[in-house]
N, C-alpha and C positions, 0 to 999 in steps of 0.2 A: 297805392300805396304797394300793392302787388307788384305792379311794374317796375316801381323804384327798387324792388327787393332784387328783382331779375336784373335791372341794370347794373346794381352792385355785383352782383354773381359774375357779370361780364369781367370786371377786374380782378377776380379770383381766378376767372378761367384764362385770362391773359398769361397770368403766371405760369400754370401747366403748359400751355400752348408754346409760349416762348421757350420754355424749357426743352420740351421735346423737339420743336422745330429744329434747335439747334444741336439736337445730338449728330452731329456729323463724323461719324465715325472714320470716313474716308478722307479727313481732312488734313492728316498726316501723312497719307499712302496714295493720295491720288497721280503722283508723277511715277511710282512702281507700278501701281495697276494699270496706268495709260500706256507706258512704256512696253506691256506686253503685246500690244498692237500697233502704237503710233511711236513717231519719233519726236523728239522734242518740238521741232518746227511744227509737225503736224498739231501737237498738244496747243501750241499757240495760236494756229490758224482756227481749230476747232471751238475753241474759247472765242474766238472773234465773232465764229459764225454764230456761236449760242447766243453770245451776247447781242449780236445785230437782230437774231429773231425775237429776242425781248424786246429790243427797242420798237420793232415793227408792230408789238402788240401791247405797249406801255399805255399809249393813251387810249386806244381801243377798251382795253379791259379795266382801265380806271374810271372811264366814262360809263361802262357797263355798270361796273361796280356801284358806283352812283345811283344809279338807274333800278336795277333789280335788287340790289342791298349788298352792304360789305359782308353779312353773315354768309349768304349764300355763296358769292364769289370766293369766299375765304373756304369753304368746305370743298368746293369743286375744286380748289388751288392745291388743296393738300393730298386729295385722293391722286389728283393726277399725278403730283409728285412722286408720290408713295409706287405708282405704277412704273414710273420711270426708272428710279433707283432699283426696283426690283428687277427689271428687265436686265441691266446694265450688265451684271456678270456673266449673262448668257451670249454675249457678244462673242463671236469668233472671227468678223472679218471687221477690215476699216467702214464699209459702208453701213453695215448694220449697227455698230457702235457710234457710228454718228446719229443714226436716227433714234436711237434708245437715250442716246446724250440729251438730244434737242427736247424730249418727252417731260423732264423736270423743268426746262426753262418755260414752257408753257404755263407750268404750276407756280412757277415763280412770277411772271407778266401778271397773272391773275391775283397774286395776292399783293403786288407791288402796290403800296399806296392803301390799300384796303385795309389793312390791320392799325394802320397808324391814324386813318380818319374814325375807323370804328372805335378805337379806344379816346380820340379825342370827341368824338359826338357823344358818346357816354359820358366823359366827364361834363361836357358842356350841358346835358340834359339833368346831370346830377348837382349843377353849378358848381363844379370843381375843376373847372378847365385851369385855373392857375397852379393846379398840382401837376401839369401834364408832364415837365421835365423831370421833377422829382419821382414821379410814379414811373416815368419811363425808365429814369436809371436804374431803377429798383428792378424792373424786370430786365434792364441790362445786366444785373447781379445774377439772375437765374441764367440769362442767354449765356455768358462766358463762362458761368459753372459748368453748363452743360458742354460747351466748346472744349473747356479744361477737360472733363472727365472723357469724350468722345476722342481726343486729340491724344490723351493717356493710353487708352485702350486699343484704339485704334490699330496700331501697329501689331500690338499681340493678336488680336482677330485676323489682321493679314496673315500671321505667320502660320496659324490654324488653316485658313482657307482663303483665298485672295477675294470672293465673293461675300463673305462674312460680313465686314463693314459697311457694305451697300445693302446686303438686306435688312441689315439692323437699321439703318436710315431710312427703308422703306417701311417698316414696323413702327417708328419713332413719328414719321409724317403722316400715318394715318392715324396714332393716336391724337394728333394736332386736328385732323379733319373732325375727330368724333368731337373733340372740346369745342370746336366753332359751332358745330350741330347743336349744342346746349346753350349757346350764346343766344341773344336777342338784339334785334336791330332798334337803336333810337328813333324816338319819333321826330327827330328835327329833319325838316325838309326832304322828306320822304317822296318818291314820284316813280309811278310807272313808267316802264320802259315802253319807247317809239322811237321807230328810226328818224324822224323829226326832232323829237328832243335829244336823241343820242348824237346828232349833228352840231345842234346847238348847243347839247353839253360840252362837248369836245372844244366848240370855238371859245366859249367862255371861260373853260377851265386855262385855255392858252392866254387868254385877255388877263385872267387874274393874275400871271407872273408879269406882266407887264404894264399894269395900270398906272403905275406911278414911276418917276426917276429912282426912288430908293428900293422900292420893290424891283426894278431891274438890276440895280446893282446887287441887292441881296440875293436875286435869282443867281446872278453869275458868279456870286461869292460861294454859294452852296454847290453849284455846277463844278467848280476848280476843285475846292476842298476836297469832295465827295468824288470826282473823277480821279484824282490823284492818290487818294487812299483808298478806295474802293478798287483799285488796279493793284494794289499792294495786298489789301488783306485778303482779295480773291484769287491771286497768281503769283505775286512777286515775292512776297514773304517766304514760302516753302524753299525757292530755289536759292532766295537769299541765304537761308540757314544751311544748305548744303554747301554753297560756295563758300562758306563761314567755319567748314568742317565738320557739318552735324549730319550723321547718319540718320535713316529712318525712324528707327526707336527713339534716337536720342533727338531729333527734331521735334517728334511727338511732345516728348517730356518737356522739350523747352517752350513748345507751343503751349503745353497746359499751363505753365509758370506766367507766360505771357498773359493769356486770359484771366488767369486769377489777379494776377497785379492790375492789370488795366482796370476791371472789375471792381475792385478794391479803391482804385484812384477816383474811378467816376462816381461810386458812390458817395465817397468823402467829399468831391467838389458840389456833387448836386444836392446833397443833404446837410452839409454842415458848412459851406462856404459859399456866401450870396454874391454872385456873380452877375453885374450890369450887362446888358447887352454889347456894350463898348468893349468891355473886357472880355468877353467871348469872342467878339471878332478878333481882335489881337491875339488872344492865347491861341487859339487854334492854330493858324501858321506858325506861332512860336515852336508849339510842340510838334509840329510836322518837319520843321526845319532840323530839330533836335533830333528826331527819329530818323532823318535821311540823309542829309548831307554829309555825314561822316561814312558813306556808306563803303568807299574804298580803302580806309582806314579800319574796316571790322574784320575779326577773327575771334573764333570761341565764343565765350560768354559774353562779348561788349555786343554781338550779333543779337540775341534776345533780348537785350537792354534797349535798344534800339527799337525792337519789334514793339515794346510795350509802348514807347512813344506813340510809334505808328497807328497802333491798336488803340490806343487811347483817343488820337486824333480822328479816326475813321469812325469809333463807337460815338466819340463827341458830336458827330454830325448828327446823329439820331437823336441823343440825350439830349443836346443842347438845340442845336439849331431847327429841327423839326419843331420844337416848341416854340420858337419864335416865329418862323414863315407861318405857322398855322395860324397865328392869331392876325394875320394879315389878310387870310383867304376867307371866303363865305364857305360855311359849312356845305353847302349846296354842290359846290364845284372842289371841294377840298381834295376829294381821291384823285380827280381829273388834274388837277395842278401838281400834285404830290408825284403823280405817276409821269407826268410829262418831263418833270425836273428828273427823275430817275430814270428815265428814257434817255436824257440829255447827258448824265453821269455816266450812263453803259455807254455813248457813244464816243467820250472822253477815254473812258476805260479801253474799249475797242481800236482806239488808235494807239493810244500807249502801250498796250500788250503787242499789236501787230508791229510796230516799231520795234518794242523792247524785245522779241522774239528773235529778233535779226542780231541785235546788238548782245544777246546771249551768247548767240552761237559763235562769236568774235571775241567779245570783251569780258562779259559776265553780266549778273544781275547786281553785284556791286556797284559798277559804273551807272547801272539805272536808278540805284538809291541816291547816289550822289546828284544825279542828273534832276532827277524830282526834286531834290530839296533845292537846287539851285532856281528852278522854275517856280517853288513856294516863294521863295527870298526874291525873286525880282518880279513877278506877276501876283500873286496872291497877296502879298503885304500892302502893295499899294490900295489894291482894293479893299483891304481891311480899314485902312486907314480913310479912304472916301466913305465908308460907311460910319466910321466914327464921325466924321465930320458932318455927315448929313443926319447922322441920328438926333432925334428931338425927344428929350426926355419928358 
């Protein structure tokens, strides 16, 4: 009974952890902050290098989380991230900046998949795993509220001192580490670490994503939806707003509106609208096309409206697709499998940003949005229809 109460406390901890984890005060000023030291091309290359670093660690850290425990992995992840963000404002050269920039990436890799797996296993032990999507969307409301607050005030903090947004993120991430310290590890499929089991764990996690033709198609779908939307959410959206006529403070205000609107939409969809898997498979690429394809025509407030659709699709990957995918993966290998998919999502994002950086220098970010919309229309939609056809109710 006492352990059950502690598991229920996990669910409350997730609220606080997700809120503070996404107080990313640098989200609307990172271009101005990095431009003090880096050129725009170098920003793209550094983003790609950081993402590649995360890719190299995705599967090992996911397997490690399955073996030493998600709780321990999460505590370490957020403390490391806090240290990295605290150091960044002190970087005065490109080499030092790059070194400090990589530190939060280590924390991100340790966190990747572990938070979702800890939540799902907590719900599973409480026999509430069917509530995953609704609960995750509720957490998403906290996430986007935090992003909205951070985006709104980040520009003001930057005008006071360029390092304040990053110091604020460091404090917030340390709070996240403290939150997870007070969580508990579910008893489901726990296992002690050893190198032999580590190798087996990694192989089995990879097998989980390809064990049936349907899972293979679902993994490919997740990869494309995640890769396209993640590159936009983490990199292209802010330059897109700049290209559409927004300055730093105005872009921060616009991003606040984007996060609030997307949070409300996802909350309504997950709590008051019952969507089948087939509907979800079709709905996400539809939203992506609306948010990306008209990129070349965007200007002024039409750009944030498009950004809302893109944000909904990107967040819907976590709120809707993660819940579906988790049901097909054994708990013992869940963090490894999810980390593997996140690794592949990062690879797609690296490719898109690397190519996109050159395009931005010549044509602009608007063209990138339209191009990603065409890719969604031509490639993602057919895969969605394949899933609908293969889905057995």
